[in-house]
C-alpha positions as a Markdown table, in Angstrom:
| # | Residue | x | y | z |
|---|---|---|---|---|
| 1 | Met | -38.5 | 10.4 | 44.5 |
| 2 | Cys | -38.2 | 9.6 | 40.9 |
| 3 | Asp | -35.6 | 11.4 | 38.8 |
| 4 | Arg | -37.6 | 12.7 | 35.8 |
| 5 | Asp | -34.4 | 13.9 | 34.0 |
| 6 | Pro | -31.6 | 11.3 | 34.5 |
| 7 | Ala | -29.5 | 12.9 | 31.7 |
| 8 | Lys | -29.4 | 16.2 | 33.5 |
| 9 | Ser | -28.5 | 14.6 | 36.8 |
| 10 | Leu | -25.9 | 12.4 | 35.1 |
| 11 | Leu | -24.2 | 15.4 | 33.3 |
| 12 | Ile | -24.0 | 17.4 | 36.6 |
| 13 | Trp | -22.2 | 14.4 | 38.1 |
| 14 | Tyr | -20.0 | 14.0 | 35.1 |
| 15 | Asp | -18.8 | 17.6 | 35.2 |
| 16 | Ser | -17.1 | 16.8 | 38.6 |
| 17 | Asn | -16.4 | 13.1 | 38.3 |
| 18 | Ser | -15.3 | 12.4 | 34.7 |
| 19 | Arg | -12.4 | 10.1 | 34.1 |
| 20 | Thr | -9.3 | 11.6 | 32.8 |
| 21 | Leu | -8.4 | 9.7 | 29.6 |
| 22 | Pro | -5.9 | 10.7 | 26.9 |
| 23 | Trp | -8.4 | 10.8 | 24.0 |
| 24 | Arg | -10.9 | 12.9 | 25.9 |
| 25 | Val | -11.7 | 16.6 | 26.1 |
| 26 | Pro | -12.5 | 17.5 | 29.8 |
| 27 | Pro | -16.2 | 18.5 | 30.3 |
| 28 | Ala | -15.2 | 22.1 | 31.3 |
| 29 | Glu | -13.6 | 22.5 | 27.9 |
| 30 | Ser | -16.3 | 20.6 | 25.9 |
| 31 | Lys | -19.0 | 22.9 | 27.4 |
| 32 | Gln | -17.0 | 25.8 | 25.9 |
| 33 | Gly | -17.3 | 24.2 | 22.4 |
| 34 | Lys | -14.0 | 22.3 | 22.2 |
| 35 | Gln | -14.3 | 18.9 | 20.5 |
| 36 | Pro | -11.8 | 16.0 | 20.5 |
| 37 | Asp | -9.9 | 15.1 | 17.3 |
| 38 | Pro | -12.1 | 12.5 | 15.5 |
| 39 | Tyr | -9.0 | 10.4 | 14.8 |
| 40 | Phe | -8.3 | 10.1 | 18.5 |
| 41 | Val | -11.9 | 9.2 | 19.3 |
| 42 | Trp | -12.0 | 6.6 | 16.5 |
| 43 | Leu | -8.6 | 5.1 | 17.4 |
| 44 | Ser | -9.6 | 4.8 | 21.1 |
| 45 | Glu | -13.0 | 3.3 | 20.3 |
| 46 | Ile | -11.5 | 0.6 | 18.0 |
| 47 | Met | -8.9 | -0.3 | 20.7 |
| 48 | Leu | -11.6 | -0.4 | 23.4 |
| 49 | Gln | -13.6 | -3.0 | 21.7 |
| 50 | Gln | -13.6 | -6.0 | 24.0 |
| 51 | Thr | -10.6 | -4.5 | 25.9 |
| 52 | Thr | -10.3 | -2.6 | 29.1 |
| 53 | Val | -9.4 | 1.0 | 29.4 |
| 54 | Ala | -6.4 | 0.1 | 31.6 |
| 55 | Ala | -5.0 | -2.1 | 28.9 |
| 56 | Val | -5.7 | 0.3 | 26.0 |
| 57 | Ile | -4.0 | 3.5 | 27.4 |
| 58 | Ala | -0.4 | 2.4 | 26.8 |
| 59 | Tyr | -1.2 | 1.2 | 23.3 |
| 60 | Tyr | -3.1 | 4.4 | 22.5 |
| 61 | Asn | -0.2 | 6.5 | 23.6 |
| 62 | Lys | 2.3 | 4.5 | 21.5 |
| 63 | Phe | 0.1 | 4.7 | 18.4 |
| 64 | Thr | -0.6 | 8.5 | 18.7 |
| 65 | Met | 3.1 | 9.2 | 19.3 |
| 66 | Arg | 4.2 | 7.2 | 16.3 |
| 67 | Trp | 1.3 | 8.1 | 14.0 |
| 68 | Pro | -0.2 | 11.4 | 15.3 |
| 69 | Thr | -2.7 | 11.8 | 12.4 |
| 70 | Val | -4.9 | 9.6 | 10.4 |
| 71 | Ala | -2.7 | 10.4 | 7.4 |
| 72 | Asp | 0.4 | 9.1 | 9.2 |
| 73 | Leu | -1.4 | 5.9 | 10.1 |
| 74 | Ala | -2.6 | 5.4 | 6.6 |
| 75 | Ser | 0.9 | 5.6 | 5.2 |
| 76 | Ala | 2.3 | 3.2 | 7.8 |
| 77 | Arg | 3.6 | -0.3 | 6.9 |
| 78 | Asp | 1.2 | -3.1 | 7.7 |
| 79 | Glu | 3.8 | -5.0 | 9.6 |
| 80 | Asp | 4.7 | -2.0 | 11.8 |
| 81 | Val | 1.1 | -1.5 | 12.8 |
| 82 | Met | 0.6 | -5.2 | 13.5 |
| 83 | Ala | 3.7 | -5.2 | 15.6 |
| 84 | Glu | 2.6 | -2.2 | 17.7 |
| 85 | Trp | -0.8 | -3.9 | 18.1 |
| 86 | Ala | 0.7 | -7.2 | 19.4 |
| 87 | Gly | -0.7 | -8.2 | 22.7 |
| 88 | Leu | -3.9 | -6.2 | 22.4 |
| 89 | Gly | -5.8 | -9.1 | 20.8 |
| 90 | Tyr | -8.6 | -9.4 | 18.3 |
| 91 | Tyr | -6.2 | -8.7 | 15.4 |
| 92 | Ala | -8.8 | -8.2 | 12.8 |
| 93 | Arg | -9.3 | -4.8 | 14.5 |
| 94 | Ala | -5.7 | -3.8 | 13.5 |
| 95 | Arg | -6.2 | -4.9 | 9.9 |
| 96 | Asn | -9.5 | -2.9 | 9.7 |
| 97 | Leu | -7.7 | 0.0 | 11.4 |
| 98 | Leu | -5.4 | 0.3 | 8.4 |
| 99 | Lys | -8.2 | -0.2 | 5.9 |
| 100 | Cys | -10.2 | 2.6 | 7.6 |
| 101 | Ala | -7.4 | 5.0 | 7.9 |
| 102 | Arg | -6.6 | 4.6 | 4.2 |
| 103 | Ser | -10.2 | 5.0 | 3.2 |
| 104 | Val | -10.5 | 8.2 | 5.2 |
| 105 | Val | -7.4 | 9.6 | 3.4 |
| 106 | Asp | -8.2 | 8.2 | -0.1 |
| 107 | Glu | -11.9 | 8.7 | -0.2 |
| 108 | Cys | -12.7 | 11.4 | 2.4 |
| 109 | Gly | -9.9 | 13.8 | 1.9 |
| 110 | Gly | -8.3 | 12.9 | 5.2 |
| 111 | Thr | -11.3 | 14.0 | 7.2 |
| 112 | Phe | -13.7 | 11.6 | 9.1 |
| 113 | Pro | -17.4 | 12.0 | 8.1 |
| 114 | Ala | -19.3 | 14.0 | 10.8 |
| 115 | His | -22.5 | 11.9 | 10.7 |
| 116 | Arg | -23.3 | 8.3 | 11.6 |
| 117 | Asp | -24.4 | 7.2 | 8.1 |
| 118 | Gly | -21.1 | 8.4 | 6.5 |
| 119 | Leu | -19.1 | 6.8 | 9.3 |
| 120 | Leu | -20.8 | 3.5 | 8.7 |
| 121 | Lys | -19.5 | 3.3 | 5.2 |
| 122 | Leu | -15.9 | 3.1 | 6.5 |
| 123 | Pro | -14.2 | -0.3 | 7.0 |
| 124 | Gly | -14.4 | -1.7 | 10.6 |
| 125 | Ile | -16.9 | 0.9 | 11.8 |
| 126 | Gly | -20.2 | -0.6 | 13.0 |
| 127 | Pro | -23.3 | 1.0 | 14.6 |
| 128 | Tyr | -21.8 | 1.5 | 18.0 |
| 129 | Thr | -18.5 | 3.0 | 16.8 |
| 130 | Ala | -20.3 | 5.2 | 14.3 |
| 131 | Ala | -22.6 | 6.5 | 17.0 |
| 132 | Ala | -19.7 | 7.1 | 19.4 |
| 133 | Ile | -17.6 | 9.1 | 16.9 |
| 134 | Ala | -20.6 | 11.1 | 15.7 |
| 135 | Ser | -21.6 | 11.9 | 19.3 |
| 136 | Ile | -18.2 | 12.5 | 21.0 |
| 137 | Ala | -16.2 | 14.0 | 18.2 |
| 138 | Phe | -19.0 | 15.9 | 16.3 |
| 139 | Gly | -21.7 | 16.6 | 19.0 |
| 140 | Gln | -24.4 | 14.7 | 17.1 |
| 141 | Ser | -27.3 | 13.4 | 19.2 |
| 142 | Glu | -26.7 | 9.7 | 18.7 |
| 143 | Thr | -27.4 | 6.9 | 21.2 |
| 144 | Val | -24.2 | 5.1 | 22.2 |
| 145 | Val | -24.8 | 1.7 | 23.7 |
| 146 | Asp | -21.9 | -0.4 | 25.0 |
| 147 | Gly | -21.8 | -3.0 | 27.8 |
| 148 | Asn | -21.6 | -0.3 | 30.4 |
| 149 | Val | -24.7 | 1.5 | 29.0 |
| 150 | Glu | -26.6 | -1.8 | 28.7 |
| 151 | Arg | -26.0 | -2.4 | 32.4 |
| 152 | Val | -27.0 | 1.1 | 33.4 |
| 153 | Val | -30.2 | 1.0 | 31.3 |
| 154 | Ser | -31.2 | -2.5 | 32.3 |
| 155 | Arg | -31.1 | -1.4 | 36.0 |
| 156 | Leu | -32.6 | 2.0 | 35.5 |
| 157 | Phe | -35.7 | 0.4 | 33.9 |
| 158 | Asn | -35.5 | -2.9 | 35.7 |
| 159 | Ile | -35.4 | -5.0 | 32.6 |
| 160 | Asp | -35.5 | -8.7 | 33.5 |
| 161 | Glu | -35.1 | -10.0 | 29.9 |
| 162 | Pro | -31.6 | -11.4 | 29.5 |
| 163 | Leu | -28.9 | -10.2 | 27.2 |
| 164 | Pro | -28.3 | -10.5 | 24.3 |
| 165 | Thr | -32.0 | -10.8 | 23.5 |
| 166 | Ser | -32.8 | -7.6 | 25.3 |
| 167 | Lys | -30.4 | -5.5 | 23.3 |
| 168 | Pro | -33.0 | -3.9 | 20.9 |
| 169 | Arg | -35.2 | -3.0 | 23.9 |
| 170 | Leu | -32.3 | -1.6 | 25.9 |
| 171 | Thr | -31.2 | 0.5 | 22.8 |
| 172 | Lys | -34.7 | 1.9 | 22.5 |
| 173 | Leu | -34.8 | 2.8 | 26.1 |
| 174 | Ala | -31.3 | 4.4 | 26.0 |
| 175 | Thr | -32.5 | 6.5 | 23.0 |
| 176 | Ser | -35.5 | 7.7 | 25.0 |
| 177 | Ile | -33.2 | 9.4 | 27.6 |
| 178 | Thr | -30.4 | 10.6 | 25.3 |
| 179 | Pro | -30.4 | 14.4 | 25.4 |
| 180 | Ala | -30.2 | 16.6 | 22.3 |
| 181 | Ser | -27.4 | 18.8 | 23.8 |
| 182 | Arg | -24.0 | 17.7 | 25.2 |
| 183 | Ala | -24.5 | 14.3 | 23.5 |
| 184 | Gly | -20.8 | 13.5 | 23.6 |
| 185 | Asp | -20.4 | 14.3 | 27.3 |
| 186 | Tyr | -23.6 | 12.3 | 28.0 |
| 187 | Ala | -22.3 | 9.3 | 26.1 |
| 188 | Gln | -19.1 | 9.4 | 28.1 |
| 189 | Ala | -20.9 | 10.0 | 31.3 |
| 190 | Met | -22.9 | 6.8 | 30.8 |
| 191 | Met | -19.8 | 4.9 | 30.2 |
| 192 | Asp | -18.1 | 6.3 | 33.3 |
| 193 | Leu | -21.1 | 5.6 | 35.4 |
| 194 | Gly | -21.1 | 2.0 | 34.3 |
| 195 | Ala | -17.4 | 1.6 | 34.8 |
| 196 | Thr | -17.1 | 3.2 | 38.2 |
| 197 | Ile | -20.5 | 3.2 | 40.0 |
| 198 | Cys | -23.0 | 1.0 | 38.3 |
| 199 | Thr | -20.5 | -1.9 | 38.2 |
| 200 | Pro | -21.3 | -5.5 | 37.3 |
| 201 | Arg | -20.7 | -6.6 | 41.0 |
| 202 | Asn | -21.5 | -4.6 | 44.1 |
| 203 | Pro | -22.9 | -1.5 | 42.4 |
| 204 | Lys | -22.4 | 1.7 | 44.5 |
| 205 | Cys | -26.0 | 2.7 | 44.5 |
| 206 | Glu | -25.6 | 4.9 | 47.5 |
| 207 | Val | -23.5 | 7.4 | 45.5 |
| 208 | Cys | -25.2 | 7.0 | 42.1 |
| 209 | Pro | -26.4 | 10.3 | 40.6 |
| 210 | Ile | -29.5 | 8.7 | 39.0 |
| 211 | Ala | -30.4 | 6.4 | 41.9 |
| 212 | Asn | -33.7 | 8.3 | 42.5 |
| 213 | Gly | -35.0 | 7.1 | 39.2 |
| 214 | Cys | -33.5 | 3.6 | 39.3 |
| 215 | Gln | -36.4 | 1.0 | 39.1 |
| 216 | Ala | -34.1 | -1.9 | 39.9 |
| 217 | Leu | -32.8 | -0.2 | 43.1 |
| 218 | Ala | -36.4 | 0.4 | 44.2 |
| 219 | Ala | -37.3 | -3.3 | 43.4 |
| 220 | Gly | -34.1 | -4.6 | 45.1 |
| 221 | Thr | -32.9 | -6.3 | 41.9 |
| 222 | Ala | -30.0 | -4.0 | 40.8 |
| 223 | Ala | -27.3 | -6.5 | 41.7 |
| 224 | Glu | -29.0 | -9.2 | 39.6 |
| 225 | Leu | -29.1 | -7.2 | 36.4 |
| 226 | Pro | -28.5 | -7.4 | 33.6 |
| 227 | Lys | -29.3 | -11.1 | 33.3 |
| 228 | Lys | -27.6 | -13.0 | 30.6 |
| 229 | Val | -28.3 | -16.1 | 28.6 |
| 230 | Pro | -25.9 | -18.8 | 29.9 |
| 231 | Lys | -22.7 | -19.1 | 27.9 |
| 232 | Gln | -21.8 | -22.4 | 26.1 |
| 233 | Thr | -18.8 | -24.2 | 27.3 |
| 234 | Lys | -15.7 | -23.3 | 25.3 |
| 235 | Pro | -14.1 | -26.2 | 23.4 |
| 236 | Thr | -10.4 | -26.9 | 23.8 |
| 237 | Arg | -8.1 | -27.1 | 20.8 |
| 238 | Val | -4.5 | -28.4 | 20.6 |
| 239 | Gly | -1.5 | -27.6 | 18.4 |
| 240 | Val | 2.3 | -27.5 | 18.1 |
| 241 | Ala | 4.6 | -24.5 | 17.9 |
| 242 | Tyr | 8.1 | -24.8 | 16.6 |
| 243 | Ile | 10.7 | -22.4 | 17.9 |
| 244 | Ala | 13.9 | -22.6 | 15.9 |
| 245 | Gln | 17.0 | -20.5 | 16.6 |
| 246 | Arg | 19.9 | -20.4 | 14.2 |
| 247 | Glu | 23.5 | -20.7 | 15.5 |
| 248 | Asp | 23.9 | -16.9 | 15.1 |
| 249 | Gly | 20.9 | -16.3 | 17.4 |
| 250 | Ala | 18.3 | -15.5 | 14.7 |
| 251 | Phe | 14.7 | -16.9 | 15.3 |
| 252 | Leu | 12.6 | -18.5 | 12.7 |
| 253 | Leu | 9.2 | -16.7 | 12.3 |
| 254 | Glu | 6.5 | -16.8 | 9.7 |
| 255 | Gln | 3.7 | -14.3 | 8.9 |
| 256 | Arg | 0.3 | -15.8 | 9.3 |
| 257 | Ala | -2.3 | -15.6 | 6.6 |
| 258 | Thr | -4.2 | -12.3 | 6.6 |
| 259 | Lys | -7.5 | -14.1 | 7.3 |
| 260 | Gly | -8.3 | -16.0 | 10.5 |
| 261 | Leu | -7.0 | -15.7 | 14.0 |
| 262 | Leu | -3.8 | -13.6 | 14.4 |
| 263 | Gly | -4.1 | -12.7 | 10.7 |
| 264 | Gly | -1.1 | -10.9 | 9.4 |
| 265 | Met | 0.9 | -11.4 | 12.6 |
| 266 | Leu | 4.3 | -12.8 | 13.0 |
| 267 | Gly | 4.5 | -16.0 | 14.9 |
| 268 | Trp | 6.2 | -19.4 | 15.3 |
| 269 | Pro | 5.6 | -22.0 | 12.6 |
| 270 | Gly | 3.4 | -24.7 | 13.7 |
| 271 | Ser | 0.5 | -27.1 | 13.2 |
| 272 | Glu | -3.2 | -26.2 | 12.7 |
| 273 | Trp | -5.2 | -25.9 | 15.9 |
| 274 | Ala | -7.8 | -28.6 | 16.2 |
| 275 | Glu | -9.8 | -30.6 | 18.8 |
| 276 | Asn | -7.5 | -33.6 | 18.2 |
| 277 | Gln | -3.8 | -33.4 | 17.6 |
| 278 | Pro | -3.5 | -32.6 | 13.9 |
| 279 | Glu | -1.0 | -34.2 | 11.6 |
| 280 | His | 1.9 | -31.9 | 10.9 |
| 281 | Glu | 5.5 | -31.6 | 9.9 |
| 282 | Pro | 8.2 | -29.4 | 11.5 |
| 283 | Pro | 9.4 | -26.4 | 9.4 |
| 284 | Phe | 12.7 | -28.3 | 8.6 |
| 285 | Pro | 14.3 | -31.6 | 9.6 |
| 286 | Ala | 16.2 | -31.3 | 12.9 |
| 287 | Asp | 16.5 | -32.8 | 16.4 |
| 288 | Trp | 13.4 | -31.2 | 17.8 |
| 289 | Asn | 13.1 | -31.2 | 21.6 |
| 290 | Glu | 9.7 | -31.0 | 23.2 |
| 291 | Val | 9.6 | -28.4 | 26.0 |
| 292 | Lys | 8.3 | -29.4 | 29.4 |
| 293 | Gly | 4.8 | -28.0 | 30.0 |
| 294 | Ile | 2.1 | -26.5 | 27.8 |
| 295 | Ala | 1.5 | -23.0 | 26.6 |
| 296 | Lys | -2.1 | -22.2 | 27.4 |
| 297 | His | -4.2 | -19.4 | 25.9 |
| 298 | Thr | -7.9 | -18.6 | 25.7 |
| 299 | Phe | -9.5 | -17.0 | 22.6 |
| 300 | Thr | -13.0 | -15.7 | 22.4 |
| 301 | His | -14.5 | -19.1 | 21.3 |
| 302 | Phe | -12.0 | -21.7 | 22.5 |
| 303 | His | -9.1 | -22.6 | 24.8 |
| 304 | Leu | -5.8 | -23.5 | 23.1 |
| 305 | Leu | -3.1 | -25.9 | 24.4 |
| 306 | Leu | 0.2 | -25.6 | 22.6 |
| 307 | Thr | 3.0 | -28.1 | 22.7 |
| 308 | Val | 6.3 | -26.3 | 22.1 |
| 309 | Lys | 9.3 | -27.8 | 20.4 |
| 310 | Thr | 12.7 | -26.3 | 19.9 |
| 311 | Ala | 15.7 | -26.9 | 17.7 |
| 312 | Thr | 18.9 | -25.2 | 16.5 |
| 313 | Ala | 19.5 | -24.5 | 12.8 |
| 314 | Ala | 22.8 | -24.4 | 11.0 |
| 315 | Gln | 24.4 | -21.1 | 10.2 |
| 316 | Gly | 23.5 | -20.8 | 6.6 |
| 317 | His | 20.1 | -22.6 | 6.8 |
| 318 | Asn | 17.5 | -21.2 | 4.4 |
| 319 | Pro | 14.0 | -22.4 | 5.5 |
| 320 | Thr | 11.1 | -23.2 | 3.1 |
| 321 | Ile | 8.7 | -21.9 | 5.8 |
| 322 | Gly | 9.1 | -18.4 | 7.2 |
| 323 | His | 12.3 | -16.4 | 7.6 |
| 324 | Phe | 15.0 | -16.0 | 10.2 |
| 325 | Val | 14.9 | -12.7 | 12.1 |
| 326 | Pro | 18.3 | -11.6 | 13.4 |
| 327 | Leu | 18.5 | -11.6 | 17.2 |
| 328 | Ala | 19.1 | -7.8 | 17.2 |
| 329 | Glu | 15.8 | -7.3 | 15.4 |
| 330 | Phe | 13.8 | -9.9 | 17.3 |
| 331 | Asp | 11.2 | -8.2 | 19.5 |
| 332 | Arg | 9.2 | -10.4 | 21.9 |
| 333 | Glu | 6.7 | -7.6 | 22.4 |
| 334 | Ala | 5.9 | -7.6 | 18.6 |
| 335 | Leu | 4.5 | -11.2 | 19.0 |
| 336 | Pro | 0.8 | -11.9 | 19.8 |
| 337 | Thr | 0.2 | -13.0 | 23.3 |
| 338 | Val | -0.1 | -16.7 | 22.6 |
| 339 | Met | 3.2 | -16.7 | 20.7 |
| 340 | Arg | 4.8 | -14.9 | 23.6 |
| 341 | Lys | 3.6 | -17.6 | 26.0 |
| 342 | Ala | 5.1 | -20.2 | 23.8 |
| 343 | Phe | 8.4 | -18.3 | 23.7 |
| 344 | Asp | 8.4 | -17.7 | 27.5 |
| 345 | Leu | 7.8 | -21.4 | 28.1 |
| 346 | Ala | 10.7 | -22.3 | 25.8 |
| 347 | Gln | 13.0 | -19.8 | 27.5 |
| 348 | Gly | 12.0 | -21.1 | 30.9 |
| 349 | Asn | 13.1 | -24.6 | 29.9 |
| 350 | Ala | 16.3 | -23.5 | 28.2 |
């Protein structure tokens, strides 16, 4: 039997099976008219871009405890925000986070626009994020399409065309079943369905609330969808990281340029990252010792192999690159993941 109203069936399921997440309003409360703080929705959506819910929760809790309002975040120091973001990856998001918070305060009176078009004018907010905020925080009937929703819709309509070329078609189909009421709950229900039941591997079709209308289940193709264009092989780049510690324990760190990978983050001085070992000079003349092993890290578009070298600097040394951070102020957790890996490799060889 075909489910003629998948949105209704999905919302009934969501009312009893929604995930409990710190930025959400439970469905029992949202049905009574309670809406989440747009700041919390925005912050969570930016953090969730290309990052799992499990990884985001701890960061979200730290951010909202330290900066409980958008005005608090807007007035924060850049370096403090970047340090709290360290390890979450895709650091351009953190820079845009600050730009957006300051725009909301300076240009919007500290209040997020309630509609998609207004949200799209803010830094770092694209069509998906704008739709998510408008829908979840303001109850606007917007179509929210992330990876989970693409998977659900591709199976519901048995779309054989591979991603990403099928994105426009999937968005149009998702729009066709988006309800006018409870839009925020519906958007989150679709996300939850994709995350917990309509999973990439071994979908739990036997307990799916919209299985009756799933064309892929009827055709026996659910596990094969969505199809994807084969990914290109990632290239490998190499580089050198220099970890210098002064005799009093202070570590030499430098702030990376605001543009590019790890922009604005603190890290170890080092060479460029290139396919062939680039020419480079250490941050200061010293007896640099090459650490045994390689620090390996994978970015979105390439793999990185870092050779790590260590040295000790004299007590009054003033570097021309970077600055020494006293040991009492050094925080490994404030480093981006690749720099932590280099540090851990050096510590393991100490």
